[in-house]
N, C-alpha and C positions, 0 to 999 in steps of 0.2 A: 408677128410674134411667132417664134418657133416653140416647140413643145419642151417644157422644162425637164421632163423625165425621159427625154430621148436619149439614145445611146451616147451621142456626142456630149450633151450637157452633163449626164451622169459621169462620164469618163473625165470630162474637164473639171468638174467639181471635186472628184476624188483626187485627181492629180494635184490640183491646187491645195487641197487640204494636206496632202503629204508634204508639199513644198513648204507649207507653213509650219510643219513640224508635228503633225498629228501622228500618234502611235496607233490609234484606232479610229476607223471612219465608219459611220452608219450612213448608208445611202439608199436611194430608191433602186428598185429593180428596173433595168432599162426597158422602157415601154416601146411598143411599136408606134411610129409617128402616125398620128391620125390623118385621115384623108384631107381635111381642111387645112392642115399645117404642112402637108408634104411639099407643096410648091415652094413655100417660104423656106422650109428646111433645106431643100436641095439648093436653092439660090444662095443661102447663107454658106453652105459647105463649098459651093463652087467659088464663091467670093474668097473664102478663107484659103482655098487651095491655090489661089494665085500667089499667096505669100508663103504657104507651106503645103506642098503637094500631098503630104500625108493626110490632110483633112478630108480629102475626097473619099478615103476608104469608108468613112461612116455612111456615105450615101449608098454604098454597095452592101453594107451590112443590114440595110432595111429591106424588107420585102417590097417588091414593086406594087403588088396588089394588097391594099390594107386588109382585105378579107382573108388573106392567106394566114393559115395557122402555122406558126413556126414549129419545127420538130424540137424535141428535147435537145438534140445535138446542136441545133442552131441557137437555142437559148443559152446553152453552155458556152458556145463560142462567144456570144455577145457579153455574157457575164465575165468570162475569162479575159476578154479584151480590157474590161475595166480593172480587174484585179492585177493583171500582168503589168499595168502601167505604174503600180505602186508596190514594188516587191518588198519594201521594208516596213510595210504597214498592214495591220489587220483590217480586213474589210468585212462588214456585216451589212446584209441587205434587209430593208424593211419589208413587211408583208403586203404593202399596198393598201388600196382602199378596202373598206368593209365589204365583204362578200354577202350577197343576199341569201345564198343557200349555205348548207353546211360546208365549211371550207376545208375540212380535214384532208381530202384527197388532193386538192389544189396545193395545200401547204406542204404535204409530203412531197409532191412533185417539185414544187419550187425549192424546197430544202435540198432535194437530191441534185437539182440543177446547180444551185449555188455552191454546194459542197464539192461537186465534181469540177466546178470551175476554179476552186481553190479558196473560197471564202471561209471565214471562221464560223459563220452561222447566220441566223436570221432572227428578226424581231417581229413577232406576230401578235402583239397584244390585243388589239380590237377584234381580230379575227378568231382568236381563241376565247378570250374572256367575254365576248358577246354571246357565247353559246351558254346553254344551261350547264350547270356545274359538272354533272356527270359526263356530258359530251365534251366539255372543255378539257377536263382531265384526260379523257381518252385521246383527244387531238394533241394535247401537249405531250403525252407519252409517245405517241406515234412520231411526232416531229423530233423529239429527243432521241428516239430509237434510230431515226435516220441519221442524225448528226453523229451518233456514237458508232456507226458502222466502222469496222476496222480500217477499211480503205481510206477513210477520211481523217484518220488520226495522224497527227504529225509526229515525227520522231526527231525531237530536238537533240542535237549533239552537244550543245553548249547553252548555258542560260541566256535567254533573250534580253532580260532586264537586269540592271545592276542590283545586286542584293538578293536576287532570286536564287533559291537553293532547292 
């Protein structure tokens, strides 16, 4: 069994959702393949590449050493890979599993990554609302501040949806 939140499966699920007509897709943030899954993951990609050579690219977008910490730029490239495959659809990433420590800095970093990659935003419910109210509100404001940065705002030249004014 390969990892369900790997880059390949996240990309595949998002592409399939768009093909089925989705206007908005919530997906997992692509995770690094765990060491115990890496051999099966690579074998699956090599098998898929026999029919479609493009499948092998996923193998090379994973760090060889699972202990490797990806840079922000590498995370952006991986998230952008998912988003670029569905140009006519809004993509929102989930915040992932509940973090054991105060998640504010992690969520700001993840928000910056997904917004730079071209996503519409993130959904961080359990990681914000699991905090005491005052800290949750601070975390929420920090994430919203990141999303509202001018460089992340789209300039629509025409209405995207029928009836929108």
